[in-house]
C-alpha positions as CSV (number, residue, x, y, z in Angstrom):
1,M,76.8,187.0,-92.5
2,E,78.2,184.8,-95.2
3,R,81.7,186.0,-94.4
4,F,81.4,184.8,-90.9
5,Y,79.5,181.5,-91.7
6,K,80.8,179.7,-94.7
7,R,78.8,176.8,-96.2
8,K,80.4,173.4,-95.8
9,V,80.8,171.3,-98.9
10,P,80.0,167.6,-98.4
11,E,82.9,165.3,-98.5
12,P,82.9,162.9,-101.5
13,N,83.0,159.8,-99.3
14,S,80.0,160.6,-97.2
15,A,77.3,157.9,-96.4
16,N,74.5,159.8,-98.2
17,N,76.6,160.0,-101.4
18,A,77.5,156.3,-101.0
19,C,73.8,155.4,-100.6
20,N,72.7,157.6,-103.6
21,S,75.4,156.3,-105.7
22,C,74.6,152.7,-104.9
23,L,70.8,153.0,-105.9
24,D,71.7,152.8,-109.5
25,D,74.0,149.8,-108.9
26,I,71.2,147.6,-107.3
27,N,69.7,144.9,-109.5
28,W,66.1,145.3,-108.4
29,E,64.9,142.2,-110.2
30,D,67.1,140.0,-108.1
31,E,66.7,142.1,-104.9
32,I,62.9,142.2,-104.8
33,K,61.6,138.7,-104.5
34,Y,58.1,137.9,-105.7
35,D,57.4,135.4,-103.0
36,P,56.7,137.1,-99.6
37,G,58.3,134.2,-97.9
38,L,61.7,134.8,-99.6
39,R,61.7,138.6,-99.3
40,K,64.1,140.5,-97.0
41,Q,62.3,142.6,-94.3
42,I,62.0,146.2,-95.2
43,D,63.5,147.2,-91.9
44,E,66.8,145.4,-93.0
45,Y,67.3,148.1,-95.7
46,H,68.9,151.5,-95.2
47,P,66.3,154.1,-94.2
48,N,66.9,155.9,-97.4
49,L,66.1,152.8,-99.4
50,R,63.0,151.6,-97.6
51,E,60.6,153.9,-99.5
52,R,62.1,152.8,-102.8
53,V,61.8,149.1,-101.9
54,R,58.2,149.5,-100.7
55,R,57.3,151.1,-104.1
56,K,58.9,148.2,-105.9
57,Y,56.8,145.7,-103.9
58,L,53.6,147.7,-104.8
59,E,54.6,147.8,-108.5
60,N,54.9,143.9,-108.5
61,G,51.4,143.5,-107.2
62,P,50.0,140.5,-105.2
63,C,51.8,137.2,-105.2
64,Q,49.8,134.4,-106.7
65,P,52.0,131.5,-107.8
66,R,50.5,129.2,-110.4
67,T,53.1,126.6,-110.7
68,F,53.3,125.4,-107.0
69,A,52.0,121.9,-106.4
70,F,49.9,122.0,-103.2
71,P,49.4,118.7,-101.3
72,M,46.1,117.0,-101.9
73,T,43.5,117.2,-99.1
74,G,39.7,116.5,-98.7
75,S,37.8,115.2,-101.6
76,R,40.8,115.2,-104.1
77,R,42.6,112.7,-102.0
78,E,39.4,110.8,-101.2
79,K,38.8,110.3,-104.9
80,K,42.3,108.9,-105.2
81,D,42.5,106.6,-102.2
82,G,38.9,106.3,-101.0
83,G,39.6,108.4,-97.9
84,Y,41.9,105.9,-96.1
85,E,45.0,108.0,-96.2
86,A,43.1,111.2,-95.2
87,F,41.2,109.9,-92.2
88,V,43.6,107.2,-91.0
89,K,47.1,108.3,-91.7
90,N,47.5,111.9,-92.8
91,G,44.3,113.5,-91.2
92,W,41.6,115.5,-92.8
93,N,41.1,119.2,-92.7
94,G,38.0,119.8,-94.7
95,F,35.5,120.1,-91.8
96,H,34.0,123.3,-93.3
97,R,32.6,121.3,-96.2
98,K,30.2,118.6,-94.9
99,E,29.5,117.2,-98.3
100,R,33.0,115.9,-98.4
101,L,32.2,113.8,-95.3
102,K,29.2,112.3,-97.0
103,L,31.4,111.4,-100.0
104,H,33.9,109.8,-97.7
105,V,31.1,107.8,-95.9
106,G,30.0,106.2,-99.1
107,D,27.1,104.0,-99.8
108,V,25.1,101.8,-97.4
109,G,27.0,98.7,-96.3
110,G,30.5,100.2,-96.3
111,S,32.8,100.3,-93.3
112,H,32.8,104.1,-93.2
113,Y,28.9,104.1,-93.4
114,Q,28.7,101.6,-90.5
115,A,31.1,103.6,-88.5
116,M,29.1,106.9,-89.0
117,K,25.9,105.1,-88.1
118,N,27.4,103.8,-84.9
119,V,28.6,107.3,-84.0
120,R,25.1,108.8,-84.7
121,E,23.4,106.1,-82.6
122,T,25.8,106.6,-79.7
123,G,25.2,110.3,-79.9
124,K,21.5,109.9,-80.1
125,R,21.5,107.4,-77.2
126,D,23.6,109.8,-75.0
127,Y,21.4,112.7,-75.9
128,L,18.2,110.8,-74.9
129,T,19.8,109.6,-71.7
130,R,20.6,113.2,-70.7
131,L,17.2,114.4,-71.8
132,N,15.4,111.8,-69.8
133,G,17.6,112.6,-66.8
134,S,16.4,116.2,-67.0
135,I,12.8,115.2,-67.4
136,D,12.9,112.9,-64.3
137,V,14.4,115.8,-62.2
138,A,11.9,118.3,-63.6
139,R,9.0,115.9,-62.9
140,M,10.0,115.6,-59.2
141,L,10.6,119.3,-58.7
142,V,7.4,120.5,-60.3
143,K,5.4,117.9,-58.4
144,L,6.8,119.2,-55.1
145,G,6.4,122.9,-56.2
146,L,10.1,123.6,-55.7
147,P,12.1,126.2,-57.5
148,F,14.6,125.0,-60.2
149,R,17.2,127.8,-60.2
150,G,20.0,128.6,-57.8
151,H,21.7,131.8,-56.9
152,D,25.1,130.5,-57.9
153,E,25.1,127.6,-60.4
154,S,28.8,127.5,-61.1
155,K,30.7,124.3,-60.7
156,E,32.6,125.6,-57.7
157,S,29.3,126.4,-55.9
158,Y,28.2,124.1,-53.1
159,N,24.5,125.0,-53.7
160,R,23.8,125.1,-57.4
161,G,20.0,125.1,-57.2
162,N,17.6,122.2,-56.9
163,F,17.7,121.2,-60.5
164,R,21.4,120.9,-60.9
165,E,21.8,119.4,-57.4
166,F,19.2,116.7,-58.0
167,R,20.6,116.2,-61.5
168,D,24.0,115.5,-60.1
169,Y,22.6,113.2,-57.5
170,T,20.7,111.3,-60.1
171,A,23.8,110.9,-62.2
172,E,25.6,109.4,-59.2
173,Q,22.9,106.8,-58.9
174,N,22.4,106.1,-62.6
175,P,25.6,104.8,-64.4
176,S,24.1,105.4,-67.8
177,L,23.3,109.1,-67.1
178,R,26.8,109.5,-65.5
179,K,28.5,108.1,-68.5
180,A,26.4,110.2,-70.9
181,I,27.2,113.4,-69.0
182,G,30.8,112.5,-68.8
183,T,31.1,112.4,-72.6
184,K,30.3,116.0,-72.9
185,K,32.6,118.7,-71.6
186,S,30.5,121.7,-72.5
187,D,27.9,122.5,-69.9
188,N,25.4,123.6,-72.5
189,S,25.1,120.1,-73.9
190,L,23.9,118.6,-70.6
191,L,20.3,119.9,-71.1
192,V,20.3,121.9,-67.8
193,A,19.9,125.4,-69.2
194,P,17.0,127.6,-67.9
195,E,15.4,127.5,-71.3
196,I,15.5,123.7,-71.4
197,Q,13.9,123.6,-67.9
198,R,11.0,125.8,-68.9
199,D,10.5,123.9,-72.1
200,I,10.3,120.6,-70.2
201,V,7.7,122.0,-67.8
202,K,5.7,123.4,-70.7
203,C,5.8,119.9,-72.3
204,F,4.4,118.4,-69.1
205,A,1.7,121.0,-68.9
206,K,0.7,120.6,-72.5
207,E,0.4,116.8,-72.1
208,V,-1.8,117.4,-69.0
209,L,-4.0,119.8,-70.8
210,H,-4.2,117.4,-73.8
211,A,-5.4,114.6,-71.5
212,I,-8.0,116.9,-69.8
213,L,-9.4,118.2,-73.1
214,E,-9.4,114.7,-74.6
215,E,-11.4,113.5,-71.5
216,I,-13.9,116.3,-72.0
217,G,-14.2,115.7,-75.7
218,H,-17.4,117.3,-77.1
219,D,-19.3,116.9,-73.8
220,V,-20.7,119.7,-71.6
221,F,-18.5,121.5,-69.1
222,C,-18.7,124.5,-66.9
223,L,-16.2,127.3,-66.7
224,L,-15.0,128.4,-63.2
225,V,-13.1,131.7,-62.9
226,D,-11.5,133.4,-59.9
227,E,-9.3,136.4,-59.5
228,S,-6.7,136.9,-56.8
229,R,-3.3,138.5,-56.3
230,D,-0.1,136.5,-56.0
231,V,2.9,137.2,-53.8
232,S,4.3,139.7,-56.4
233,C,0.9,141.7,-56.2
234,K,0.0,140.8,-59.8
235,E,-3.7,140.2,-60.6
236,Q,-4.1,136.6,-61.8
237,M,-7.2,134.9,-63.2
238,A,-7.3,131.2,-62.6
239,V,-9.5,129.1,-64.9
240,V,-11.0,125.7,-64.0
241,L,-13.1,123.4,-66.1
242,R,-15.9,121.4,-64.3
243,Y,-17.2,118.3,-66.1
244,V,-18.4,114.7,-65.8
245,D,-15.9,112.1,-67.0
246,K,-16.6,108.8,-68.7
247,Y,-17.1,107.1,-65.3
248,G,-19.7,109.5,-64.2
249,I,-17.4,111.3,-61.7
250,V,-17.5,115.1,-61.4
251,R,-14.1,116.5,-62.2
252,E,-12.7,120.0,-61.6
253,R,-9.5,120.5,-63.7
254,F,-7.2,123.5,-63.5
255,V,-6.3,124.6,-67.1
256,G,-4.5,127.8,-66.9
257,L,-3.5,131.1,-65.2
258,V,-3.8,134.4,-66.9
259,H,-2.3,137.6,-65.9
260,V,-4.9,140.4,-66.1
261,T,-4.2,144.1,-65.9
262,E,-7.8,145.0,-64.9
263,T,-10.7,143.1,-63.4
264,T,-13.6,144.5,-65.4
265,S,-16.1,141.9,-66.9
266,A,-15.1,142.9,-70.4
267,Y,-11.4,142.4,-69.9
268,L,-12.0,139.1,-68.0
269,K,-14.1,137.9,-70.9
270,S,-11.5,138.8,-73.5
271,S,-8.8,137.0,-71.4
272,I,-11.0,133.9,-71.2
273,D,-11.6,134.0,-75.0
274,A,-7.9,134.2,-75.5
275,L,-7.3,131.2,-73.3
276,F,-10.0,129.2,-74.9
277,A,-8.6,130.0,-78.4
278,E,-5.3,128.6,-77.2
279,L,-6.9,125.5,-75.7
280,K,-9.2,125.2,-78.8
281,L,-12.1,124.8,-76.7
282,S,-20.1,132.5,-61.7
283,L,-17.5,134.0,-59.5
284,K,-16.4,133.3,-56.0
285,L,-18.4,134.9,-53.1
286,V,-16.0,137.0,-51.2
287,L,-17.6,138.3,-48.0
288,V,-14.7,140.3,-46.6
289,A,-14.2,142.1,-49.9
290,I,-17.9,143.2,-49.7
291,V,-17.9,144.6,-46.2
292,R,-14.6,146.5,-46.9
293,K,-16.8,149.0,-48.7
294,H,-17.3,150.4,-45.2
295,K,-14.4,152.7,-44.3
296,G,-14.4,151.7,-40.6
297,V,-14.4,148.0,-41.4
298,S,-11.7,148.4,-44.1
299,D,-9.5,150.2,-41.5
300,F,-10.2,147.4,-39.0
301,F,-8.9,144.7,-41.4
302,T,-6.0,146.8,-42.4
303,K,-5.0,147.2,-38.8
304,I,-5.3,143.4,-38.3
305,S,-3.0,142.8,-41.2
306,I,-0.4,145.2,-39.7
307,L,-0.8,143.5,-36.3
308,L,0.1,140.1,-37.9
309,N,3.2,141.6,-39.4
310,V,4.3,143.3,-36.1
311,V,3.6,140.5,-33.6
312,G,4.3,137.6,-35.9
313,G,7.0,139.1,-38.0
314,S,9.9,137.5,-36.1
315,S,10.5,134.3,-34.2
316,K,11.4,136.4,-31.1
317,R,8.0,138.1,-31.0
318,R,6.2,134.8,-31.7
319,D,8.1,133.2,-28.7
320,L,7.1,136.2,-26.6
321,I,3.4,135.7,-27.5
322,R,3.8,132.0,-26.5
323,D,5.4,132.7,-23.2
324,I,3.0,135.4,-22.1
325,N,0.0,133.2,-23.2
326,V,1.3,130.4,-21.0
327,K,1.6,132.7,-18.0
328,E,-1.9,134.0,-18.5
329,M,-3.3,130.5,-18.9
330,S,-1.5,129.3,-15.7
331,K,-2.9,132.3,-13.8
332,A,-6.4,131.6,-15.0
333,L,-6.1,127.9,-14.1
334,G,-5.0,128.8,-10.6
335,C,-8.0,131.1,-10.2
336,G,-10.4,128.4,-11.4
337,Q,-11.4,130.5,-14.5
338,L,-10.4,127.6,-16.8
339,Q,-11.1,123.9,-16.7
340,T,-8.5,121.2,-17.4
341,G,-9.0,118.2,-19.6
342,T,-8.0,116.5,-22.8
343,G,-8.0,118.9,-25.8
344,L,-8.5,122.0,-23.6
345,N,-6.1,125.0,-23.2
346,Q,-4.0,124.1,-26.2
347,E,-1.4,126.6,-27.3
348,Q,-2.9,129.4,-29.4
349,C,-1.5,131.6,-32.1
350,L,-2.8,134.2,-34.5
351,Q,-3.7,132.8,-37.9
352,R,-3.0,134.9,-41.0
353,P,-6.2,135.2,-43.1
354,G,-6.1,134.2,-46.8
355,D,-7.6,136.3,-49.6
356,T,-9.1,133.2,-51.2
357,R,-10.4,131.6,-48.0
358,W,-12.9,134.0,-46.3
359,S,-13.5,131.5,-43.6
360,S,-9.9,132.0,-42.4
361,H,-10.8,135.6,-41.3
362,Y,-13.2,134.0,-38.8
363,K,-10.4,132.0,-37.2
364,T,-8.2,135.1,-37.1
365,L,-10.8,137.2,-35.3
366,K,-11.7,134.3,-33.0
367,S,-8.1,133.8,-31.9
368,L,-7.7,137.6,-31.5
369,V,-10.5,137.7,-28.9
370,G,-9.1,134.9,-26.9
371,M,-5.5,136.4,-27.0
372,F,-6.3,140.1,-26.7
373,A,-4.6,140.6,-23.3
374,T,-1.5,138.8,-24.7
375,I,-1.4,140.9,-27.9
376,V,-1.6,144.1,-25.9
377,K,1.3,143.1,-23.7
378,V,3.4,142.2,-26.7
379,L,2.6,145.5,-28.3
380,E,3.6,147.3,-25.1
381,I,7.0,145.6,-25.1
382,V,7.6,146.2,-28.8
383,E,6.6,149.8,-28.3
384,K,9.6,150.2,-26.0
385,D,12.0,148.7,-28.5
386,K,14.7,151.3,-29.5
387,N,16.3,149.2,-32.2
388,D,13.6,149.1,-34.8
389,W,11.9,152.5,-35.0
390,K,9.5,151.5,-37.7
391,I,8.1,148.5,-35.9
392,R,8.1,150.6,-32.7
393,D,5.9,153.3,-34.3
394,Q,3.5,150.7,-35.8
395,A,3.2,149.0,-32.4
396,S,2.4,152.4,-30.8
397,N,-0.3,153.2,-33.4
398,L,-1.8,149.7,-33.0
399,L,-1.9,149.9,-29.3
400,E,-3.8,153.1,-29.4
401,Y,-6.3,151.7,-32.0
402,F,-6.8,148.3,-30.2
403,Q,-7.8,150.1,-26.9
404,S,-10.5,152.1,-28.7
405,F,-14.3,151.6,-28.7
406,D,-14.2,151.5,-32.6
407,F,-11.9,148.4,-32.6
408,V,-14.0,146.5,-30.1
409,F,-17.2,147.3,-32.0
410,Y,-15.9,146.2,-35.4
411,L,-14.2,143.1,-33.8
412,H,-17.5,141.9,-32.4
413,L,-19.6,142.9,-35.4
414,M,-17.4,141.0,-37.9
415,L,-16.9,138.0,-35.6
416,T,-20.7,137.8,-35.2
417,I,-21.3,138.0,-39.0
418,L,-18.5,135.6,-39.8
419,T,-19.8,133.1,-37.2
420,I,-23.1,133.1,-39.0
421,T,-21.6,132.7,-42.5
422,N,-18.9,130.2,-41.5
423,S,-21.0,127.2,-42.1
424,L,-22.0,128.5,-45.5
425,S,-18.3,129.2,-46.3
426,L,-17.3,125.6,-45.5
427,A,-20.2,124.2,-47.5
428,L,-19.4,126.2,-50.6
429,Q,-15.7,125.3,-50.5
430,R,-16.3,121.5,-50.4
431,K,-15.3,119.8,-53.6
432,D,-18.1,117.3,-53.5
433,Q,-20.9,119.9,-53.2
434,D,-24.4,118.8,-52.4
435,I,-26.7,121.3,-54.2
436,V,-29.7,120.6,-52.0
437,N,-27.8,121.2,-48.7
438,A,-25.9,124.1,-50.2
439,M,-29.1,125.9,-51.1
440,K,-30.6,125.2,-47.7
441,C,-27.5,126.6,-46.1
442,V,-27.7,129.7,-48.2
443,K,-31.4,130.2,-47.1
444,S,-30.7,129.6,-43.4
445,T,-27.7,132.0,-43.6
446,R,-29.8,134.7,-45.1
447,L,-32.5,134.2,-42.4
448,N,-30.0,134.4,-39.6
449,L,-28.4,137.6,-41.0
450,D,-31.9,139.2,-41.4
451,E,-32.7,138.2,-37.8
452,L,-29.3,139.7,-36.7
453,R,-30.2,143.0,-38.3
454,R,-33.7,143.2,-36.8
455,E,-33.3,141.8,-33.3
456,K,-29.7,141.3,-32.3
457,W,-28.3,144.9,-32.1
458,E,-28.7,145.1,-28.4
459,K,-27.0,141.7,-27.9
460,V,-23.9,142.8,-30.0
461,L,-23.8,146.0,-28.1
462,D,-23.8,144.2,-24.8
463,E,-20.9,142.0,-25.9
464,V,-19.0,145.1,-26.9
465,S,-19.7,146.6,-23.5
466,D,-18.6,143.5,-21.5
467,F,-15.4,143.4,-23.5
468,C,-14.6,147.0,-22.8
469,D,-15.3,146.5,-19.0
470,K,-13.0,143.4,-19.0
471,Y,-10.0,145.2,-20.6
472,D,-10.6,148.7,-19.2
473,I,-11.5,150.2,-22.5
474,V,-13.4,153.5,-22.5
475,K,-17.0,153.0,-23.6
476,L,-19.2,155.5,-25.5
477,E,-22.6,156.7,-24.5
478,M,-24.9,155.8,-27.4
479,E,-27.1,159.0,-26.9
480,D,-24.1,161.3,-27.0
481,T,-23.2,163.2,-30.2
482,Y,-21.0,161.1,-32.5
483,I,-17.4,162.7,-33.0
484,D,-15.4,161.5,-36.0
485,P,-11.8,160.8,-34.6
486,K,-10.3,162.3,-37.7
487,K,-12.6,165.4,-37.7
488,R,-13.0,166.2,-34.0
489,R,-14.0,169.9,-34.7
490,H,-16.7,168.9,-37.1
491,K,-20.2,168.4,-35.7
492,S,-21.7,165.3,-37.2
493,G,-25.3,166.0,-36.1
494,I,-26.0,162.4,-35.3
495,T,-25.7,160.3,-32.1
496,N,-23.3,157.5,-31.5
497,K,-26.2,155.0,-31.6
498,H,-27.2,156.3,-35.1
499,Y,-23.7,156.0,-36.4
500,Y,-22.9,152.5,-35.0
501,Q,-26.3,151.0,-35.5
502,V,-27.5,152.6,-38.8
503,D,-24.4,153.6,-40.6
504,C,-22.3,150.6,-39.5
505,F,-24.3,147.6,-38.2
506,N,-27.2,147.8,-40.6
507,D,-25.2,148.9,-43.7
508,V,-22.7,146.1,-43.4
509,I,-25.4,143.5,-43.0
510,D,-27.4,144.9,-45.9
511,W,-24.4,144.7,-48.2
512,I,-23.9,141.0,-47.3
513,L,-27.6,140.2,-47.9
514,Q,-27.5,142.0,-51.2
515,E,-24.4,140.0,-52.2
516,L,-26.2,136.8,-51.3
517,D,-29.2,137.9,-53.4
518,N,-27.0,138.7,-56.3
519,R,-25.1,135.5,-56.2
520,F,-28.1,133.4,-55.5
521,S,-30.8,135.2,-57.4
522,E,-34.4,133.9,-57.7
523,T,-33.7,132.5,-61.2
524,S,-30.5,130.7,-60.2
525,S,-32.0,129.5,-56.9
526,Q,-35.0,128.1,-58.8
527,L,-32.6,126.4,-61.2
528,L,-30.8,124.7,-58.3
529,I,-34.0,123.8,-56.6
530,C,-35.1,122.1,-59.8
531,S,-31.8,120.3,-59.9
532,S,-32.5,118.9,-56.5
533,A,-35.3,116.8,-58.0
534,F,-32.6,114.4,-59.0
535,S,-31.7,113.7,-55.4
536,P,-31.6,109.9,-54.8
537,R,-32.2,110.0,-51.1
538,D,-35.0,107.9,-49.5
539,S,-35.6,106.0,-52.8
540,F,-35.8,109.1,-54.9
541,H,-38.4,110.8,-52.5
542,D,-37.6,114.3,-54.0
543,F,-38.2,113.1,-57.6
544,N,-40.4,115.7,-59.3
545,L,-41.1,115.3,-63.1
546,E,-42.3,119.0,-63.5
547,N,-39.2,120.4,-61.9
548,L,-36.9,118.3,-64.1
549,M,-38.8,119.2,-67.2
550,S,-38.6,122.8,-66.3
551,L,-34.9,122.4,-65.8
552,A,-34.5,120.9,-69.2
553,K,-36.3,123.8,-70.8
554,S,-33.5,126.0,-69.5
555,Y,-31.1,124.3,-72.0
556,P,-32.8,124.8,-75.3
557,S,-29.6,124.0,-77.2
558,D,-29.5,120.6,-75.6
559,F,-33.2,119.8,-75.5
560,N,-35.4,120.8,-78.5
561,S,-39.1,120.1,-78.6
562,G,-38.6,116.6,-79.8
563,N,-36.0,115.8,-77.1
564,L,-38.3,117.2,-74.4
565,R,-41.1,114.8,-75.4
566,D,-38.6,111.9,-75.3
567,L,-37.1,113.1,-72.1
568,S,-40.5,113.1,-70.4
569,H,-41.0,109.4,-71.4
570,Q,-37.5,108.4,-70.3
571,L,-37.9,110.1,-66.9
572,G,-40.9,108.0,-66.1
573,L,-39.2,104.8,-67.1
574,Y,-36.0,105.8,-65.3
575,T,-37.7,106.5,-62.0
576,A,-39.5,103.2,-61.9
577,D,-36.3,101.4,-62.9
578,V,-34.0,102.9,-60.3
579,R,-36.5,102.6,-57.5
580,D,-36.7,98.9,-58.0
581,D,-32.9,98.4,-58.4
582,G,-31.2,97.6,-55.1
583,R,-27.9,99.1,-56.3
584,F,-29.5,102.5,-56.1
585,S,-31.0,102.1,-52.6
586,N,-28.1,103.4,-50.5
587,I,-26.8,106.3,-52.5
588,Q,-27.2,109.9,-51.1
589,T,-25.9,112.4,-53.5
590,I,-26.4,113.3,-57.2
591,A,-22.6,112.7,-57.8
592,E,-23.0,109.1,-56.6
593,L,-26.1,108.7,-58.7
594,S,-24.1,109.6,-61.8
595,Q,-21.3,107.0,-61.0
596,I,-23.8,104.2,-60.3
597,M,-25.6,104.9,-63.6
598,V,-22.4,104.5,-65.5
599,E,-21.5,101.4,-63.6
600,T,-24.9,99.8,-64.3
601,R,-24.9,101.1,-67.9
602,K,-28.2,102.8,-67.4
603,H,-26.7,105.9,-68.9
604,L,-27.0,104.1,-72.2
605,C,-30.6,103.2,-71.6
606,Y,-31.7,106.7,-70.6
607,P,-29.3,109.0,-72.5
608,L,-31.4,112.1,-72.2
609,V,-31.8,111.6,-68.5
610,Y,-28.1,111.2,-68.1
611,Q,-27.4,114.3,-70.3
612,L,-29.7,116.3,-68.0
613,L,-28.0,114.9,-64.9
614,K,-24.5,115.9,-66.3
615,L,-25.8,119.4,-66.8
616,V,-26.9,119.5,-63.2
617,L,-23.5,118.2,-62.0
618,V,-21.5,120.8,-63.8
619,L,-23.4,123.6,-62.1
620,P,-21.0,124.9,-59.4
621,V,-22.1,126.8,-56.3
622,A,-18.6,128.1,-55.6
623,T,-15.1,127.9,-57.2
624,A,-13.5,125.4,-54.7
625,T,-10.8,124.1,-57.0
626,V,-9.8,127.7,-58.1
627,E,-9.3,128.7,-54.4
628,R,-7.2,125.6,-53.9
629,C,-4.9,126.6,-56.8
630,F,-4.1,129.8,-55.0
631,S,-3.6,128.0,-51.7
632,A,-0.6,126.3,-53.4
633,K,1.6,129.3,-52.4
634,N,4.9,127.3,-52.4
635,V,4.8,127.4,-56.3
636,K,5.3,131.1,-56.3
637,T,6.9,132.4,-53.1
638,Y,8.4,135.6,-52.0
639,L,11.9,134.2,-52.9
640,R,10.6,133.2,-56.3
641,N,8.4,136.1,-57.2
642,K,10.0,136.9,-60.5
643,I,8.7,133.7,-62.2
644,G,7.1,134.5,-65.5
645,D,3.4,134.3,-66.2
646,E,3.6,131.5,-68.7
647,Y,6.0,129.5,-66.6
648,L,3.9,130.0,-63.5
649,S,0.8,128.8,-65.3
650,D,2.6,125.7,-66.6
651,S,4.1,125.0,-63.1
652,L,0.6,125.4,-61.5
653,I,-1.0,123.0,-64.0
654,C,1.6,120.3,-63.2
655,Y,1.4,121.0,-59.4
656,V,-2.3,121.0,-59.1
657,E,-3.1,118.2,-61.5
658,K,-0.8,115.7,-59.9
659,E,-3.2,112.8,-60.9
660,E,-2.9,113.6,-64.6
661,M,0.8,114.6,-64.2
662,K,1.6,111.1,-63.0
663,K,0.2,109.6,-66.1
664,V,2.4,111.6,-68.5
665,T,5.2,109.4,-69.8
666,N,8.8,110.5,-70.5
667,E,8.3,109.3,-74.2
668,A,5.4,111.8,-74.6
669,V,7.5,114.6,-73.1
670,V,10.5,113.7,-75.3
671,R,8.3,113.7,-78.4
672,R,6.7,117.1,-77.7
673,F,10.1,118.5,-76.6
674,M,11.8,117.5,-79.9
675,N,9.0,119.1,-81.9
676,M,9.5,122.5,-80.1
677,Q,11.7,125.1,-81.9
678,G,12.8,122.6,-84.6
679,R,15.1,120.7,-82.3
680,R,17.3,117.8,-83.5
681,F,19.4,115.3,-81.7
682,D,22.8,116.6,-80.5
683,D,24.9,114.1,-82.5
684,D,27.5,116.5,-83.9
C-alpha cells in the first residue's frame, strides 16, 4: 500500500510550524498582563496558543493589587470632612453599614442630627396616619359585619373589596391620609394587607374583652354556653358572661367563640377551661332537637327543609307562590270565605326556621297550613320542569309526601305542641327575664302539655281528618293494621291508632315533658322560687325571709355561718327601709330593684343583701344573648364561609358588643397593635 500512497512531508513554511516556532519567541512576561482589565481576551489568540495562555494565567494566580489608591468613601471620608462631601456633593455608598450613618449624624444639636430627627418624625407621623386610616375603616366594617377582602384587589380592579374601597374613599376625603399614602410607592407599606386587617380586628376584640373583664372585676358572674352550627357546618360553642355591673344593671356579654369537634360534656368543659385560661378568668332548651328523636318527626322536618329549598330557592318560584296565593285569596274573598279589613289578608310567605330560635319553627308550620294549597300547586308546576332534573325529582317526592296522612298528622301534632310552647319560648328568649313569670310559664306549659297527652288526642285527630277532607288526602282507619310505608310486606301487629297515639303522640309529648323536668328540676325550680322572694311588686308583697335565707345557704362560699347571721339581720332592716321609701314603690322587677339600690346607695348600707340579689340576677333561665350571637349571620355568610375560627370570634365580639366597641379609642388600638409581633414604626 505504501507504494501507492506516499506520505506527504509538511512544507517548511506551513502555519503550524510557524505557530510552533513562534511559541519560543513570545515574551510571556510582557504578553500576560497581571491586571485582568489590561489582558487580551483568550479568544484573540491563535487556537493553538489558547491553552498555553490559560495555563500562564493560572500560574500567576489571583490579581490583588496592593499599590492602587482607591477613592475614599463612607466613614474614611466622613472622618476627613465631617460627611459634607459624601452626602452633599459626591454621594455616599455605605448603606450596608448603618453605624456609618450614626457617625455621620453626630451628636445632639448638630444639623445632621436635626435633619435625621425631622425625617424620623415625618416617617412616624405618616405611619400613624396610615395606621389610623386602616383602623377607622376596620371599625366601620366590623361594626356592620361586612367582609374585608375582595376577589380581585389589584390596582386595575374596579371592585377591590370593602376594605380597600373604603380606604381609598377615606383617603379622598382626608388630605392628611391622602398625602401619607402618596409618599409610599410600595403597596405593602399602606397597612392594607390581610394580616394587618386581622390584627386590627384582634386589637379591637382584645380591648372589648379587657373592658368587659375589668367591669366584672372579682365580682360574681354566670357562664352561658350554647352550641350551634355555622354556615360552613362547623360546630361552634358561643360563650357569654352574665353579671351585674357597677350601676346594678344586668349585663350579658359575648366573650368568645370556640370551634369544637365534639359536643360531649367533657370536651365542652375542656374548651371552656381553655377559653377561661386565655381570658384569665345551663344550656339552651331546644324543643325541636328533642322531638327529632322520633324518626317520623325527624323525616317531617327534613322534608320541610327540602321544601323551603325547592319552593324558595329562586326568585322565580317565590314570585310563583305570590301570584298563586293572590289568586286563591281573591277567589276566597269572592266566595265570602274571607273578611276584608285593615291588617287582614296580608301577603304570606314561608319562613325558614332557625336552629337557635325554636319559636321560628312554629311560624314556619303555621304559614305552611295557611298556604298548603299554594305550595301543592307550586310543586306540581316544578315537577313538570324539564330543565332542572334535580329540583324536579325533589318536587315529585315532596308532592307525594305532602299528600300523605303521615305528613298531615305530624304537621298538626307539631303545630299543636309548638303553639303550647311558643309563649314559653318567647319568655325564655327575653333579655330582661322575669324569673317569677318565667317559672309560672314553665309550670303552665307543663300542665298544658300534660292535658294534651291525657285529653286532646281525639281533638288533634279530628283536626287531621278535617284537613284531609279539605284537600282530598286519603285518611287512615284507626282500627286497621298499621303498615309501615318502607316495609309494606312486614306485618306490624299493631293498629293505626296504637302507632299514631302511643308510638307517636304520647312518645313525643313524653320526651318534651322529660326535657322540661330535666331543665327545670325540682332543685333548680326551688332555687328560682326562692329567688322570687326578692320581687318588689306590691310593696314587696312576696318578701319571704325563710326563702331568702334558704337561697343564701345554697352559696356556702359566699355566705358562711357568720355572714348568714348578719344577712338575717340586714334583711329585716332592708325590708322595712325599702317599704317606707317612695323611690321603691313603682318598680316591678328584680333588675329594676338592683338599679334603684345602687342609685339610692342602699347597696352600701346592706352589702350582704345586695350580694345575694346579684347572685339571683346572674341566674339565667335561657341563653338569650348566645342565640342572638348566632342570629348575626351576616358576619359569616355562605360567601364568606372560609373565615378562620380566631378571626370569626374576634369579628363576632366586635359585632355583638357594639356598645363596648364604640368606647374603644384609636390610641388604644394603636398601642396594642404596636406591641404585637414586635412591630416598630415604618421610618426606614
